[in-house]
C-alpha positions as CSV (number, residue, x, y, z in Angstrom):
1,M,18.0,5.8,-8.6
2,T,21.0,6.5,-6.0
3,D,20.0,10.3,-5.2
4,T,17.6,10.9,-2.2
5,A,14.9,13.4,-4.0
6,L,12.7,13.5,-0.8
7,A,13.5,13.2,2.9
8,L,10.9,13.5,5.7
9,T,12.9,13.2,8.8
10,G,11.2,13.1,12.5
11,V,7.8,14.7,11.0
12,N,4.9,15.1,13.1
13,K,1.1,16.2,12.8
14,L,-0.8,17.3,15.4
15,Y,-3.9,19.2,14.3
16,H,-5.6,21.2,17.7
17,R,-8.9,21.3,18.4
18,R,-10.7,23.9,20.8
19,G,-12.1,22.3,23.8
20,K,-10.3,19.1,23.0
21,G,-6.8,17.4,23.3
22,P,-4.5,17.4,19.7
23,V,-5.2,14.8,17.5
24,H,-1.8,13.6,16.3
25,A,-2.2,12.7,12.5
26,V,1.1,11.7,11.7
27,R,3.8,10.5,14.1
28,Q,7.6,10.5,13.9
29,L,7.6,9.9,10.3
30,D,10.8,9.2,8.6
31,M,11.3,8.3,4.9
32,D,13.6,8.6,2.0
33,I,12.3,8.7,-1.1
34,A,14.9,8.2,-4.1
35,K,15.1,10.2,-7.2
36,G,12.5,8.6,-9.9
37,E,10.8,6.5,-7.7
38,I,7.5,6.0,-7.5
39,V,6.0,5.4,-3.7
40,A,2.5,4.9,-2.4
41,L,1.0,5.7,0.9
42,L,-1.2,3.0,1.6
43,G,-3.8,2.8,4.4
44,S,-7.5,3.1,5.6
45,S,-8.7,6.2,6.1
46,G,-7.6,8.3,8.9
47,C,-4.3,6.6,9.0
48,G,-2.3,9.7,8.2
49,K,-1.2,9.4,4.6
50,T,-3.6,12.6,3.2
51,S,-2.0,14.8,6.0
52,T,1.6,13.4,5.1
53,L,0.9,14.2,1.4
54,R,-0.2,17.7,2.4
55,M,2.5,18.7,4.4
56,V,4.8,17.8,1.5
57,A,2.9,19.9,-0.6
58,G,3.7,23.0,1.8
59,F,-0.9,23.0,2.2
60,E,-0.4,21.7,5.8
61,E,2.1,23.2,8.3
62,V,5.0,20.4,9.6
63,S,4.2,20.4,13.7
64,S,7.7,19.3,14.2
65,G,10.5,17.7,11.9
66,T,12.0,18.3,8.5
67,I,11.1,17.8,5.3
68,T,14.0,18.5,2.2
69,L,13.2,17.8,-1.5
70,A,16.0,18.4,-3.8
71,G,18.7,18.8,-1.2
72,R,16.9,22.0,-0.2
73,S,14.7,22.4,2.8
74,I,11.2,23.0,2.3
75,N,9.4,23.1,5.4
76,A,9.0,27.0,5.5
77,L,8.5,27.5,1.8
78,P,4.7,28.7,0.0
79,P,3.4,26.0,-2.0
80,A,4.5,28.0,-5.3
81,K,7.4,28.2,-4.3
82,R,8.6,23.8,-3.5
83,N,8.2,22.9,-7.4
84,V,6.2,20.2,-6.6
85,A,2.7,19.3,-8.6
86,M,-0.3,18.0,-7.0
87,A,-3.4,16.5,-8.5
88,F,-6.3,16.8,-5.9
89,E,-8.7,14.2,-5.0
90,G,-11.0,16.9,-4.9
91,Y,-10.0,18.2,-8.7
92,S,-9.8,22.3,-7.6
93,L,-10.0,22.8,-11.4
94,Y,-10.3,26.5,-11.6
95,P,-14.0,26.5,-12.8
96,P,-13.4,29.8,-15.3
97,L,-10.9,28.1,-17.3
98,T,-11.4,25.7,-19.9
99,V,-10.1,22.2,-19.3
100,R,-7.3,23.2,-22.1
101,E,-6.6,26.5,-20.1
102,N,-6.9,24.5,-16.6
103,I,-3.9,22.1,-17.5
104,A,-1.6,24.8,-19.2
105,F,-2.2,26.7,-16.4
106,A,1.3,26.5,-14.7
107,L,3.3,26.3,-18.0
108,K,1.6,29.9,-18.9
109,S,3.1,31.1,-15.6
110,A,6.5,29.6,-16.0
111,K,6.5,31.1,-19.7
112,V,6.6,28.3,-21.5
113,S,6.0,29.1,-25.5
114,R,2.9,28.8,-26.9
115,D,4.0,25.8,-29.2
116,E,5.5,23.7,-26.5
117,T,2.2,24.5,-24.4
118,D,-0.1,23.3,-27.0
119,K,2.4,20.3,-27.3
120,R,2.3,19.3,-23.8
121,V,-1.2,19.6,-23.3
122,A,-2.2,17.8,-26.1
123,E,0.3,15.0,-25.3
124,I,-1.3,14.2,-21.7
125,A,-4.4,14.8,-22.3
126,A,-3.9,11.7,-25.3
127,L,-2.5,9.9,-22.6
128,V,-5.9,10.7,-19.7
129,E,-7.9,10.2,-22.9
130,I,-10.0,13.4,-22.5
131,E,-8.9,15.4,-25.9
132,S,-12.5,15.5,-26.5
133,I,-13.3,18.0,-23.3
134,L,-10.1,20.5,-23.7
135,D,-12.4,23.6,-24.8
136,R,-15.1,22.3,-22.1
137,Y,-15.5,23.9,-18.6
138,P,-15.1,21.9,-15.3
139,S,-19.0,22.8,-14.4
140,S,-19.9,21.0,-17.7
141,I,-17.9,17.3,-17.0
142,S,-18.2,14.3,-14.9
143,G,-16.5,13.7,-11.9
144,G,-14.1,11.2,-13.4
145,Q,-13.4,13.4,-16.4
146,Q,-12.6,16.3,-14.0
147,Q,-10.1,13.6,-11.9
148,R,-7.7,13.0,-14.9
149,A,-8.1,16.9,-16.0
150,S,-6.7,17.5,-12.9
151,L,-4.0,14.3,-13.0
152,A,-3.4,16.1,-16.5
153,R,-2.5,19.7,-14.8
154,A,-0.1,18.0,-12.5
155,L,1.6,15.7,-15.0
156,V,2.0,18.2,-17.6
157,R,4.5,20.2,-15.5
158,K,8.1,19.9,-14.8
159,A,8.7,19.4,-11.1
160,D,11.0,18.1,-8.4
161,L,8.4,15.7,-7.3
162,Y,4.5,14.8,-8.3
163,L,2.0,14.4,-5.7
164,L,-1.3,12.4,-6.3
165,D,-4.2,12.1,-4.2
166,E,-6.4,8.9,-4.9
167,P,-6.0,9.9,-8.6
168,M,-8.2,7.7,-10.3
169,G,-10.4,6.7,-7.5
170,Q,-13.8,8.0,-9.7
171,L,-12.8,6.3,-12.6
172,E,-14.1,2.9,-13.7
173,P,-11.8,-0.1,-13.2
174,Q,-11.5,-0.5,-16.8
175,L,-9.9,2.7,-17.5
176,R,-8.3,2.7,-14.3
177,S,-6.5,0.2,-15.0
178,V,-5.2,1.0,-18.4
179,L,-4.2,4.6,-17.1
180,R,-2.3,3.0,-14.7
181,G,0.0,1.5,-17.1
182,R,0.3,4.7,-19.3
183,I,1.1,6.8,-16.2
184,K,3.6,4.1,-14.7
185,S,5.4,4.3,-18.2
186,L,5.5,8.1,-18.4
187,L,7.0,8.6,-14.8
188,N,9.4,6.0,-15.4
189,Q,10.6,6.9,-18.9
190,N,10.6,10.5,-17.6
191,G,12.4,9.7,-14.4
192,M,9.8,11.5,-12.3
193,T,9.6,11.1,-8.3
194,A,6.3,10.5,-7.4
195,I,4.1,9.8,-4.4
196,F,0.3,9.0,-4.5
197,V,-2.1,8.5,-1.8
198,T,-4.4,5.2,-2.3
199,H,-6.3,2.9,0.0
200,D,-6.5,0.2,-2.7
201,Q,-3.7,-2.4,-2.9
202,T,-3.7,-3.1,-6.2
203,E,-3.5,0.0,-7.7
204,A,-0.3,0.5,-4.9
205,N,0.9,-3.0,-6.0
206,A,0.4,-1.6,-9.9
207,L,1.9,2.0,-9.4
208,A,4.7,2.1,-7.1
209,D,8.2,0.7,-6.4
210,R,7.8,0.9,-2.9
211,I,4.5,1.1,-0.3
212,A,4.5,2.9,2.7
213,V,2.2,1.3,4.6
214,M,0.5,3.5,7.5
215,E,-1.6,2.8,10.7
216,G,-2.7,5.3,13.3
217,G,-0.6,8.3,12.2
218,I,2.9,5.8,12.1
219,L,4.8,4.2,9.3
220,Q,4.1,0.1,9.7
221,Q,6.3,-0.9,7.2
222,F,8.4,1.0,3.9
223,A,9.1,-1.6,1.1
224,S,8.6,-3.6,-1.8
225,Q,5.7,-5.4,-2.4
226,K,7.4,-8.6,-2.7
227,D,8.7,-8.0,1.2
228,L,5.7,-6.4,2.2
229,K,3.4,-10.3,1.2
230,D,6.9,-12.2,2.4
231,R,8.2,-10.1,5.3
232,P,6.0,-8.5,6.9
233,A,7.3,-6.3,9.9
234,N,4.4,-7.0,12.1
235,L,0.8,-8.3,12.7
236,F,-1.2,-5.3,11.2
237,V,1.3,-5.6,8.0
238,A,0.4,-9.0,7.6
239,T,-2.9,-9.2,7.5
240,F,-3.6,-5.9,5.8
241,I,-1.5,-6.5,3.1
242,G,-3.0,-9.2,0.7
243,E,-6.7,-10.5,-0.7
244,P,-7.9,-12.4,1.3
245,P,-5.4,-11.7,3.9
246,M,-3.3,-13.6,5.9
247,N,-4.6,-16.7,8.1
248,V,-3.5,-16.2,11.7
249,F,-4.1,-18.3,14.8
250,D,-3.1,-18.1,18.1
251,A,-0.6,-20.7,19.5
252,H,2.0,-21.5,21.9
253,V,5.1,-23.7,21.9
254,V,5.5,-26.9,23.4
255,E,8.8,-28.7,23.8
256,T,9.6,-32.6,23.5
257,G,13.1,-34.5,23.4
258,G,14.7,-31.2,23.1
259,I,12.6,-30.1,20.2
260,A,10.4,-26.9,19.9
261,R,6.8,-27.3,18.2
262,L,4.2,-25.1,17.6
263,A,0.6,-26.2,19.2
264,I,-2.2,-24.4,17.7
265,E,-4.8,-23.4,20.2
266,N,-7.2,-25.7,20.9
267,G,-6.0,-27.4,16.9
268,P,-3.1,-29.4,15.5
269,V,0.5,-29.3,16.3
270,L,3.0,-28.2,13.8
271,D,5.1,-31.0,13.8
272,F,6.9,-30.6,10.5
273,G,8.3,-34.0,10.1
274,G,9.6,-34.2,13.4
275,A,12.2,-31.1,12.5
276,G,10.2,-28.6,14.7
277,L,11.5,-24.9,14.9
278,T,15.2,-24.5,13.9
279,P,17.8,-22.8,16.5
280,A,17.4,-19.8,15.0
281,V,13.7,-19.4,15.1
282,R,13.6,-20.6,18.7
283,A,16.5,-18.2,19.7
284,A,13.8,-15.2,18.2
285,V,11.4,-16.6,19.9
286,G,13.0,-16.8,22.7
287,H,11.3,-17.1,26.5
288,R,8.1,-16.2,24.8
289,T,5.3,-19.6,25.3
290,K,2.7,-18.1,23.3
291,I,2.9,-16.8,19.5
292,V,0.5,-16.2,16.6
293,V,1.5,-18.1,13.5
294,G,0.0,-16.3,10.0
295,V,-0.3,-18.4,6.6
296,R,-1.1,-16.6,3.7
297,P,-3.9,-18.4,1.5
298,H,-2.1,-19.2,-1.6
299,K,0.3,-20.9,0.7
300,V,-2.2,-23.6,1.8
301,K,-3.2,-26.7,0.3
302,I,-6.5,-28.3,0.3
303,G,-6.7,-31.7,-0.6
304,A,-3.2,-33.2,0.8
305,G,-1.2,-32.6,3.7
306,A,-0.9,-33.8,7.2
307,F,-3.5,-32.0,9.1
308,S,-7.7,-31.9,8.0
309,A,-10.6,-29.5,8.6
310,K,-14.1,-29.3,7.8
311,I,-15.2,-27.3,4.6
312,V,-17.4,-24.4,5.7
313,S,-17.7,-22.4,1.9
314,N,-16.0,-22.9,-1.4
315,Q,-16.2,-20.4,-4.1
316,W,-15.0,-20.6,-7.7
317,L,-14.5,-16.8,-8.8
318,G,-13.9,-17.8,-12.6
319,D,-10.1,-17.8,-12.3
320,Q,-9.2,-18.9,-8.6
321,T,-10.8,-20.7,-5.7
322,H,-11.7,-19.6,-2.2
323,V,-11.8,-22.4,0.0
324,A,-12.8,-21.6,3.7
325,A,-12.4,-24.5,6.7
326,E,-13.0,-24.6,10.1
327,V,-9.8,-25.2,11.8
328,A,-9.5,-25.3,15.9
329,G,-12.6,-22.7,16.0
330,K,-11.6,-20.1,13.1
331,L,-11.4,-19.9,9.3
332,L,-8.6,-20.8,7.5
333,V,-8.6,-19.6,3.6
334,S,-7.4,-21.3,0.8
335,V,-6.6,-20.0,-2.8
336,T,-5.8,-21.8,-5.8
337,S,-5.8,-21.2,-9.0
338,E,-7.5,-24.9,-9.8
339,R,-11.0,-25.3,-9.2
340,V,-11.8,-27.5,-6.2
341,R,-14.7,-29.9,-6.0
342,T,-14.9,-30.8,-2.3
343,K,-18.7,-30.2,-0.5
344,L,-19.2,-28.4,2.6
345,G,-19.3,-29.9,5.7
346,T,-16.3,-32.2,4.0
347,V,-13.7,-33.3,6.7
348,T,-10.7,-32.8,3.9
349,P,-6.9,-32.9,4.5
350,F,-5.1,-29.6,4.1
351,G,-1.4,-29.2,4.7
352,V,1.6,-25.8,4.8
353,E,4.8,-25.9,4.8
354,A,7.3,-24.7,7.1
355,A,9.0,-22.1,5.3
356,D,5.5,-20.4,4.4
357,L,5.0,-19.8,8.0
358,H,5.0,-16.3,9.9
359,L,5.4,-15.6,14.0
360,F,4.6,-13.1,15.7
361,D,4.9,-11.3,19.4
362,P,1.0,-11.8,20.5
363,E,1.5,-8.6,22.7
364,T,3.1,-6.1,20.5
365,G,2.6,-8.0,17.1
366,Q,6.3,-7.4,15.5
367,A,7.3,-10.2,13.5
368,L,9.3,-13.1,15.1
369,A,10.4,-15.1,12.3
370,H,9.6,-15.8,8.4
371,G,9.7,-19.1,7.2
372,M,11.9,-21.2,9.2
373,T,14.6,-17.9,9.4
374,P,14.2,-14.8,12.3
375,A,12.8,-11.8,11.0
């Protein structure tokens, strides 16, 4: 995947409202997607992910900036000339056509032979498990079946880019899990470049090679799943990515005998055997005296360590335990695959390692350090 398939450069989207100020839905978006790469646009409602998808598809005009697909500018091209296949969240099937005819519609327009069309429709229908409804009409099938038909209609095409808007939001969890694996295999085996919109982190992690996290119309970080968890670019990404989310505490830097340490506000000093912050991290922190400290729940060890906290909840979820403890007036959540027998109200030791801490600027939210190395 060395060739760039899709490039968005300085893309903005403003919606003008009569009698009101414009809504800046997408702000200065820069993104390069490689040929054959699967990318997730992940974020909460209103973050700009669907507007981005619709601008690439051609259903929304770009207010400013450029979009290049397969080496050609597509800003001014109508949707039908972009060679983009899209599965809509709202299905958008043609009511007078059967499911089979809906799926085959683009193939007939491209003058694909009847035999090849029948073969490809049968294959994609089997993949999304809708073989039994191919001769029914959209009005006679369920919402989940309509969604799978819309997905099949997009994936059956030969296109430069596949855009999938919440492609499995209406499906039952078990079927969704099965189809995720099949669709990823299809995309990978055929070298298909795809972008899909989702608010579901599990879906993004399962399908995507990289995830673009958006909030407030701004691309917060575009990275692999591992980097989003281990090296979040800012406090928003740190607390948005992960379930449960990252534990964060206000802290300040204290120096004693030339060693800089972090003191949790109204809580313990993170001493780590007297080593304190490394010189590189101390330099990254700079003149700041206040800091935000974060640690992922899976990195908090309950039952052993240099600190202590009062247990306020203990939940066994069948394959992992979520324990919440009170530290400095806030909750610290720990996740472990083992059963934890600690009773509520018990003061229990806990431990965190310096290598698992994340430091953020409290004003800008930007990451300063991950572990004991600068961000």
